[in-house]
C-alpha positions in Angstrom: 134.3 82.6 186.2 133.5 82.2 182.5 132.6 85.9 182.1 135.8 86.9 184.0 137.9 84.6 181.7 136.3 86.1 178.6 137.0 89.6 179.8 140.7 88.8 179.8 140.5 88.7 176.0 140.5 92.5 176.0 144.2 92.3 176.7 144.8 90.7 173.3 145.3 94.0 171.5 145.9 92.4 168.1 142.7 90.3 168.2 140.8 90.8 165.0 138.5 87.7 164.7 136.5 86.3 167.6 134.0 83.4 167.8 132.3 82.4 171.0 129.8 79.6 171.1 127.8 78.0 173.9 129.4 79.9 176.8 127.3 79.9 179.9 127.3 83.6 180.4 124.9 85.8 182.5 125.6 89.1 180.8 127.7 90.5 178.0 129.9 93.0 179.9 132.9 91.2 178.6 131.9 92.2 175.1 132.1 95.8 176.0 135.6 95.4 177.4 136.7 93.6 174.3 135.1 96.1 171.9 136.8 99.0 173.7 140.3 97.4 173.5 140.4 95.3 170.4 139.8 96.4 166.8 137.7 93.4 165.8 137.0 92.9 162.1 135.0 89.7 162.5 132.6 88.7 165.4 130.6 85.5 165.6 128.3 84.8 168.6 126.3 81.6 168.8 123.8 80.6 171.5 125.4 82.1 174.6 123.8 82.0 178.0 120.3 80.8 178.7 118.3 79.4 175.8 115.0 80.9 176.9 116.1 84.5 176.8 119.0 86.5 175.4 120.6 87.9 178.5 123.3 89.9 176.9 121.6 91.9 174.1 121.9 95.3 175.9 125.6 94.8 176.5 126.1 93.6 172.9 124.4 96.8 171.6 126.8 98.9 173.7 129.8 96.9 172.4 128.8 97.4 168.8 129.0 101.2 169.1 132.8 100.7 169.7 133.4 98.3 166.8 133.6 100.8 164.0 136.0 98.6 162.1 133.8 95.5 162.2 133.4 94.0 158.7 131.6 90.6 159.4 129.1 90.1 162.2 127.2 86.9 162.8 124.7 86.4 165.6 122.8 83.2 166.2 120.6 83.7 169.3 117.0 82.9 170.1 114.6 85.3 171.8 116.5 88.5 171.2 113.3 90.5 171.4 113.0 93.7 169.3 115.5 94.0 166.5 115.3 97.8 166.5 118.0 98.5 169.1 120.4 95.9 167.7 120.2 97.3 164.1 120.4 100.8 165.4 123.6 100.1 167.3 125.0 98.2 164.3 124.7 101.4 162.3 127.9 102.6 164.1 129.9 99.9 162.4 130.5 101.9 159.2 132.9 99.3 157.7 130.3 96.5 158.0 130.2 94.3 154.8 128.4 91.2 155.9 125.7 90.7 158.5 123.8 87.5 159.5 121.1 87.4 162.2 119.5 84.1 163.0 116.8 84.2 165.7 114.5 81.3 164.8 112.5 81.5 168.0 111.7 85.1 168.5 108.5 86.7 169.7 108.9 90.0 167.8 108.9 90.5 164.1 111.7 92.2 162.1 111.4 95.9 161.8 111.6 97.1 158.2 112.6 100.7 158.8 115.6 99.5 161.0 116.8 97.4 158.1 116.6 100.3 155.6 118.3 102.6 158.1 121.1 100.1 158.5 121.6 99.9 154.7 121.7 103.6 154.5 124.3 104.0 157.3 126.6 101.1 156.3 127.6 102.0 152.7 129.8 98.9 152.3 127.2 96.4 153.4 127.0 93.8 150.6 125.4 90.8 152.4 122.3 90.9 154.6 120.9 87.5 155.8 118.2 87.5 158.4 116.1 84.6 159.7 113.8 85.7 162.5 110.6 84.3 164.0 107.2 86.1 164.2 107.8 87.7 160.8 105.4 86.6 158.1 106.5 85.4 154.7 104.8 88.4 153.0 106.7 90.8 155.3 110.0 89.0 154.6 109.5 89.4 150.8 108.4 93.0 151.2 111.5 94.0 153.2 113.8 92.1 150.8 112.3 93.7 147.7 112.4 97.2 149.2 116.1 96.9 150.1 117.0 95.5 146.7 115.0 98.1 144.8 116.7 100.9 146.7 120.3 99.7 146.9 120.9 97.0 144.3 121.8 99.5 141.5 124.5 101.3 143.7 125.7 97.9 145.1 125.8 95.4 142.3 127.2 92.7 144.6 124.4 93.1 147.1 122.8 89.8 148.3 119.7 89.9 150.6 117.9 87.0 152.2 115.1 87.7 154.7 113.4 84.5 156.0 110.8 83.5 158.5 111.7 81.6 161.6 110.5 78.4 159.9 111.4 77.5 156.4 110.6 74.6 154.0 113.0 71.9 152.9 112.8 73.3 149.3 113.9 76.7 150.5 116.9 75.2 152.3 117.9 73.2 149.2 117.6 76.1 146.8 119.6 78.7 148.9 123.1 77.1 148.4 122.6 77.1 144.6 121.6 80.8 144.3 123.8 82.3 147.1 127.5 83.1 146.5 129.5 80.2 147.9 131.9 82.4 149.9 129.0 84.0 151.7 127.1 80.8 152.2 130.2 78.9 153.6 131.6 81.7 155.7 128.5 83.3 157.0 125.4 81.1 156.6 126.7 77.7 157.6 129.8 79.2 159.1 132.5 77.0 157.6 135.5 79.2 157.3 138.0 76.4 158.0 140.9 75.8 155.7 139.5 72.4 154.9 136.7 70.1 156.1 136.0 66.4 155.9 133.7 66.9 152.9 136.5 68.6 151.0 138.2 65.2 150.7 135.2 63.4 149.1 136.1 64.8 145.7 139.7 63.5 145.8 
């Protein structure tokens, strides 16, 4: 019933921004329907379906191939498996500007070549934030440095964060001070609302 209801969103031809969180889905066929019918610019998916395994990753990859106008993509989902297929499919989103992947509990490490290929294909990509399990701290630093050394000069506004599945409190405290606030609020902590309760504390 939930998947059927989500599939009806494909009738919203003017839909440009979509956020789905915690929906008890069994597959992602509705994402393909939406991607084929709606010209999404922003897509945010957070912990859909079973927690022990991502059961919609294949359908998501298919959907991404149809979202050539996508600018912001945010995915929070554990156990997505290999990142190769996801990043390969995302290469079709030529207008992509910001991408966040958060898969804290994952049994496969981040693939460096897929990250570099994504940067090469998406010329407007200015923000890349990836937290993924099974990736060592050394590998995270290597991937980040390789991306920045290759693309920072041609993209002065480029911001790259590659982190392990587990981080220290110090890392979490430092990030908001060194990361552009618009990216941190809208993508990292996902706070794109007009105002929040904390905004009134300064009044």
